[in-house]
N, C-alpha and C positions, 0 to 999 in steps of 0.2 A: 504494500500500500504506500502511495506517495504522500508524504506529510510535508506541510510547510508551517511557517510560524503562525499563520492565521488560525490554525487548529488549536492553539494553546488556550486553555481556559484561564482567564485572568482572575486574580483575586486581589483587589485593591484595598485601600484603607477603609472603604465603606462596606466591604463584604462582611458577612457575619458567619462566625464559627459557632456551632451549637455550644451552649455554656458547659454542658457536661464534658464534651470533648476537649474544650479549652482547659478546663480544670485538670483533666487527666494529663494532658500534655505538660502543663505547668508543674504538676506534682512529680513527674518523672524527669523533669529537666529536658524536655524535647520540643523542638520546633520543626515545622514542615516548610518546604519551599518548592517553587517551580522556577526554572531558569530557562529563558528564551536565549539560546546561545548566540545566534547571529546578531540580535539587537543588544545583547548583554543585559536584558531586563530581568531583574531578580525579584520575585514576589514571595513574601513570607507570610506565615500565619501570624495572627495579631499578637501573639505572646513572645515574639522574637526579641524585642527590646528588653523585656523583663528577664527572660531566661538567659540570653547571651550577654546581657550587660553592655549592650552597644546601642548607641543612638540609632533609631530606625531610619533616620535620614541617610545614614551611611551604609544602608543595606540594600539600596535600590538597584545596584548593578554588581555583576560578578567582579568587575575590576575593583570597585570600592570595597567589596567584602574581602578580596584578596589582600588589600592593603592592611587589613586588620590582623594578618598572620604575624605571630611573634617571631623574633629573630631566631629562636632556637627550634622553630617548627620545621618539620619536613615539608615536602611539597603538598600543596592543597588540592582543591577540587578541580581547578582548571587543568592541571597536569594529568589528573586521573581520568578526565573525560576527553578533552580536546586532543591530548597526546596518547590516548589509549591505543594499544596495539590490537584490540579486539574489533570485531565487525558485527554490526547489528544485522541480523538475518530475519528481522520481522518482529521479534519479540522484545527488542531492546537489549541492553547490556548492563548487567548489574555491576556495581562498584561499592567498595567499603574501604574507607581510609581513616586515619587518625592524624590530627594536626593540632596546633595551639593557636589561639587567637587572644588579642589584648582586649579586655573589657574596660569598664569604668574604673578610673583611678589607676590604670596601668596593670590591673590584675590579669593574670594569664589563666585562661581556661583551656584545658585539653578537651577536645570534642571527638566524637565518632560521627562521621558523615557517611551515610549509606543510602543508596537509591538505585535508580536505573535511568540510563540515557538512551535516547532514540535518534536515529539518523534520518536525514533527508534523502531524496532520491539519488543524490550524488554520493551517498555514503558518509557524508560529514555529520558530526554531531549537531542535532537541531534543537533538541530540548532535553531537559532532565528534570526529574522530580525526586524528592527524597526527604530525609529527616536528619536533623543535627541533634545529637544528644550529648549533654555534659558528662564527661567521664573523668574529671580531674582526680577525684578521690581514688577510683580504681586504677587509674594510670599511675598515680604516685605509689600506690601499694605494689603494683607490678615493678615499678622502677626500683623501689627499695629491695624487693626480692631479688631482682637481677643484680643489684649492687652488692647485696649480701652474699650472693654466690661468687662474686668476683673479689670482694674485699673482706679480709679477715676482721671481724668486728672488734676483737680485743686489741690488735696491734695497729690496725689501719693499713697494713700492707696487703699485697695480693693474697688471695686465698690459695690453698694448694691446688684446687681445680683450675683456677685461672692461670696461676703461675705455670702449671704443667702444660696447659694449652699453648701459652706463649713460648715456653721452652721447646716444645715439639716443633712449632712453626719455625723458630730460630734454627733448630737443627736441620730441618728440611731445606731452609734457605742456604745454610752453610754448605750442605752437600751439593746444591745446585751450582754455587759459585766457587766451589773448592775452597771455601773459607774455613774458619775455625772459631768455635765458641768454647767458653768455659763454664762449668757449674761448680759452685762452692756450696757445701752444706756445713753450716755452723751450728753446733749444739751448745746451749748454755750449760756450763759445768756445775755439778753439785746442786742441782735444783731441788733434789729431795731434801738436802740439808736445809736449804732456804725454807722449804715448806714446813719442815719440822721446827725450825727455830723461830720463824716469823709468821707462818700461816700462809694459806694458799692465795689469799688476796694480795699479799706483798709479793709472792712469787709471780703472780700474773702482772703486777705492776712492773716488776723487773723485766719480764719477757717483753712487754710493750716498750719499755725504755731502751732495751738492747736493740730492738728492731729500729727504733728511731735513730739511735747512734750509728748503727751500721749503715742506714740509709744515707747519712751525711758523708760517708766515706766512699760512696759509689760514684762512678762517672755518670754523666747525664743520660746516656743510652742504656745503662745497665738497669736491671730490674731486681727487686727484692720481694720475696713471698714467704709466707709462713707454711712450712711443710707439715709440722706436727706440734705437739705440746711445747717442746723446748728447742725445736730446730727451725732454722731459716735457710732458704735456698736463694742463691744469688746467680743470676745469669750475667756473665761477663762477655760482651760481644767483641768480635775481632781479637780473640785472646790466644796468646802463645804461653808456654809454660812460665817464661820469665814475667809476663804480664800478670799471670795468676798469682805468682809468689808475691809480687808487689802489692796486688790487691788484698791478698790474705793478710799480709803484714800490716797494712793500713787498718784493717778491721780488727785484728788482734790488739793492736795498740789502742785503737779507739775505745775498745771495751775495757781493757785492763788498766789503762793509764789514769783513770779517774773513777772514784767511787760513784755509786748510784744513790741519789738522795731519795729515800722512800718515806712513807708515813711512819715507818718503824725506826727510822734513822738511816745513816749511811751504810751501804752494803757493797763489799768488793766482789766483783764478778769477773770471770774469764769465760772465753769460749774456745772450743776445739773445732778445727776446720779440716774437712776432707774435700778434695777437689778432683776434677777430671776434665781433660781436654777432649772435645768431640768435633767431628766424627773420628778423630784419630784413634781413640780408645773406646768409643761406644757409638754404635750406629742406630740406636733407638732410644726413646725416652726411658724405657724400663732399664736398659743397660746403663744409661747415664746416672739415673738415681741410685741404682744398685751398686755401681762401682764407686761412686762418690761416697756412699754410705760405708762401703767396705774399707775405703781409705780412712774414713773417720773412725770406724770401730777399731781398726788395727792400731791407729795412733792412740786412742783412748786407753787401750789395754796396756800401753807403755807409759804414757804421760799425757797430761792435759794442758790446755792453754797454748797449743802449738798448731802447726799446719802440716799436712802431708798430702801430696798429689798422688793420684793413682798411677801405678806402673804395672804393666802386664807381667805375669810370672807363669812360666810353663809349669813349674812345680805346684803353684797354687791352683792353676786350672786343672791339673791332673787330680789334685786332692779334692777339688770341688766335684769333679766328675765321679770320683770314687765315693764321695759323700752321697751324691744323688743315687748312685747305684745301691749303696748300703741302705739308704732310706727306703728305697723301693723294696729291698729284701726284708727289712724289719716289718714294714706294713704288710707285705705278702705273708710273712711268717705268722703275724698276728691273725690275719684273716684265715690262713690255712691251719692254724693251731700247730705250728711247727716249733713252738717255744717249749723247751723242757728244762729239766734240772739235773745237775750233777751234785753229788754229796761228798763233802770232805769232813772227816771226823775231827772233833775237838776232844783231845784226850787228857786224862789226868797226868800231872807232871811227875807223879811218883813212879816207882818201878813197875807197877802193874799196867800202866798206860791203857786204862779202860776208856772207851768212848762215852762221853757225857752228852754231847750234842753232835749233830751233823749240820754243817753250814750248807744251805742251799745255794748253789752257784748257777747263774744263768747260762743256758745253752740255747742258741738259735741255729737251726739247721736250714741250709739253703734247700731249694727244691731238688737238687741233685744229691742231697744227703750229707754234704760236707758242712763243717761247722764254721760259723762266722766268729772271728776272734772277739771275745768279750771285751777286751781292752779297747777296741775300737767302737763297739756297739754302744756302751753306756754313755760315754761323753757325747757322741753324736745324737743319741736319743734324747739326752738332756738338752742339748742345744736346740733341737728341732721340736721339742715339746712332746715327744713320743714316749718319754720315760714313764709317765704316769700310767699309760696303757700297758707298758711292759711290766711295771711293778704290780699292777692289778692282776695281770695274768699269773705272775710268779706267786702272789699271795693265794690265788685260787688253787694252784698246783700244790703249794706247800700245805694248805689246809686239808687237801684231799689225802696227802700222805699221813698227816697227824691223825685224821679220822680213821684211816685204815689200820694204823698201828697204835694201840692204846698206850703203850709204854714209851713211844718214840718222843724225842725232844729235838727240835730243829731251830735253827736261826736263819733269819732272812734279812738281806740288806734292803734299805729303802733310800731312794735318792733325796737330795735336798728339796726338790720340787714336791715330792710325795709327802714330806713332813708338813707341807702347807696345804695338802690336798684333802679337803673334808670328805670327798667321796671315798678315799682309801680308808679313812678312819671309820666312816659309816659302814663300809663293807666288813671291817674287822669287828665292829660292834654287832653286826648281823650274824657273823660266824659265832660270836660269843653267846648270842641268844639261842642259837640252834645247837651249838656244840661247845658248851662252856669248858669242858674238860680239855678239849683239844687246844683251844686258844691259850690256856694256862701253861701249855708245854711249848710255847713259842717264845723265842727271844728275838727282838727287833734290833738290828744294828744300824746306827747312823754314823756318818763320817764326822770326824772331829772338825774339819773345815766348815761343814755345813752347820754344826752345832754352835760354833762361835760366831757365825755370820749374823745370826739373830738369836741371842741367848733366850730372850723372853718367849719368842714364838716356839723355839725348840723345847723350852721348859714346859710349856702348855701341852705340846705334843707328847712329851715323855709322860706327863701326869695322866693324860687320857689313856695312853697305852697301858701304863702300869695299873690303872683302875680296872682294867679288864683281866688282870692277872698275869700279863706278859712281863718279862724282864727286858731291860733295855741296856744295850752296850754301845760304847763309843768305839767305832772302828778307826784304824790307822792312828791310834793315840800317839801323840808326839809330833805328828806332821804339822799340826796347826798351833802348837804351843798354847793350849788352853790354860788359863790361869786357875789357881786354887779356888778363887772366889767363884768362877764360873762352874767349876766341877761341883761345888757344893750346891749352887743354885739349880743346876740341871737335875740333880737327884737321880743320876743313873745308877745301875747296879754293877756294871762291869766295864773294864777297859781292855781293849785289844791293842797291844803294843805294835806300832807300825813295823811291818816286816823288814823295811829297808834297814832299820837299826839292828834287828835280830840277825839278819843274814850276814852282816859284817861284824858280828859281835866279837869274834876273836881277832879279826884282822885290823880292826880300827879301834884304838883305845878310847877315842872320844865317844863313839857309839856305845862301847861297853859301859863307860861311866854313865852315859845318858840313860841306858836301860836300867842300870842299878838304881838311879835316882827316881825313875818312873815307878819302879816296883816298890820302892820305899814310900813314895808319895801315896800310891794306891793302897798299900797296907795300912798306912796311917789313917786313911779315910775309909777303911773297911770296905774296899772295893775288890771284887773278884778280878783276877788278871789272866789274860790269855796272850801268849807270845805267838805271833804269826811268823810264817816262813822259816820255821826251825830247820836249819840246814843239816845238822848232824847230831849224833848221840852225845858227843862231847859238849856241844852247846846246850842240848836238852838237859844234861845232868847239871851243868852250872846254873841254868835258869831255875831248876828245881831247888838247888841249894840257896839261891837268892830269894826264894819265896814265891816264885811264879806258880800259879795254881793249875793252869792248863796250857797245853801246847797244841800248835796246829802247823802243818806243813807237809811237804812230800815225804820227809823223813818219818814222821809219825803216822802218816796215812794219806796217800794221794786222793784226789777227787775221782769219783767214779760215777758213771751213769747207772750202775747197778745199785741195788739197795742193800748196803752192807749189813744192816741190822737183821735182815731176813736170814743171814747165815750165822748170826751170833745168838746163841741161846740165851745168854744173860741180858737182861734189860739194862740199858745205859743209865748211869747215875746222873742225877741232876747236878748242875753247877751249885757250888756252895754259896750261901748268901753273902 
């Protein structure tokens, strides 16, 4: 159908809109309009001035209305219709846009403009009708949400999501132009101590202040974002290793050279920084973040308040691949129930050498039947968070043995992570409810280093285990140099002297004197003693003469997958109190 401007229904100042319709439009902040495009005549509903806050005399043409657009506004209605790429095929073309207009007193209103335009016979836009609705409140809400996703609210720096987006784009650009960028990851040191000493609110205040101080030391084109609780990421553009070292040194000095003034008083803070150059040493966002973190973690293990750049290492890469392989084997063994136990006797130190306990030693078999070395399994399982699953399975197997043999006594090792794991304790309590006599024949071994890492938490763990009738031993005693005070506080029943001292008992005078001192200390505190790694009969005899209660090692009985107690008619004796 051919249309021309004469077909437009005009609504002038004298036209009447039904009162109910006008009230509805006003209540929802909406006005309607018709626009005759060739003549630029714009006709509005009577409520336009009130709703839009614009003098109606300024609304009579499309050009006049376009002049009301705010400076920060995107393109308005003219561009959406006159420059539309769409074609009217008889039913008109719908449009919906958002833009900002200036109202009375310079106030800015964001509006949603939606409608339909119709073309003349030559295909050009002829007329349009639609509605303009005030959306300032919803627009501001959306803007704040978008801003919140891009800006970390606590520090005012880029959020992790936005920083990673920019970092990935910068990496892609660097690859295209054969350029180079740097990523620095800075961690605020000793934040846990700050939390404990001053409170979390002061720690948050310090994190925000560190971000601001770092920002002042970056170049104009570089970017700063908050990656996690105490970590910041810095994108250094056009970066070579020497540039990164200079940037890192500036940041280290900026943080440590002056105290941070907080509501709790001045606080001295340092940061530790790891960095990487890409794409030289990382060709993806994940690799950049992972290897910068790897450099940071490696440095923190040695010292803090310094900088280290990532350098590739074939040995480290081989170790990583081995770790991944071992991880898969641990998970597979858990799923396929290929985790088992070996048993090593703990014997009396006297001439009779009777087995009092058997220590349960972890055994993980590969799918081909070969054993994974336990020395590699446990540290890796602890690092990857798998050790709790392993310890849970070992407890299950151990309890099955205790239930099957009413006179048997076993000991089982638990990792530091397991001492903090309520699910392991709840499982032990469940076994106590169903088989109380079996649980009372169990001794739980914890390492000395884990015991002194958090004495109060370990003391609570020991108390809960002992309340179920179990005895508790400190394993590898002497390796962590536990103080007398901590030994009393822990309330343990037994100490197992670290085998490294026992193995060199005769060849190293210092170790010999140390073992004597440990035995004397334990006797003074009424603690049962077990010497590990006993290498020979000569050493076994001397240890017995020095007052050691029990012996363990290949000399007194190697570990075995078999159940030695089944071949021993006499029931094992309990460890003395």
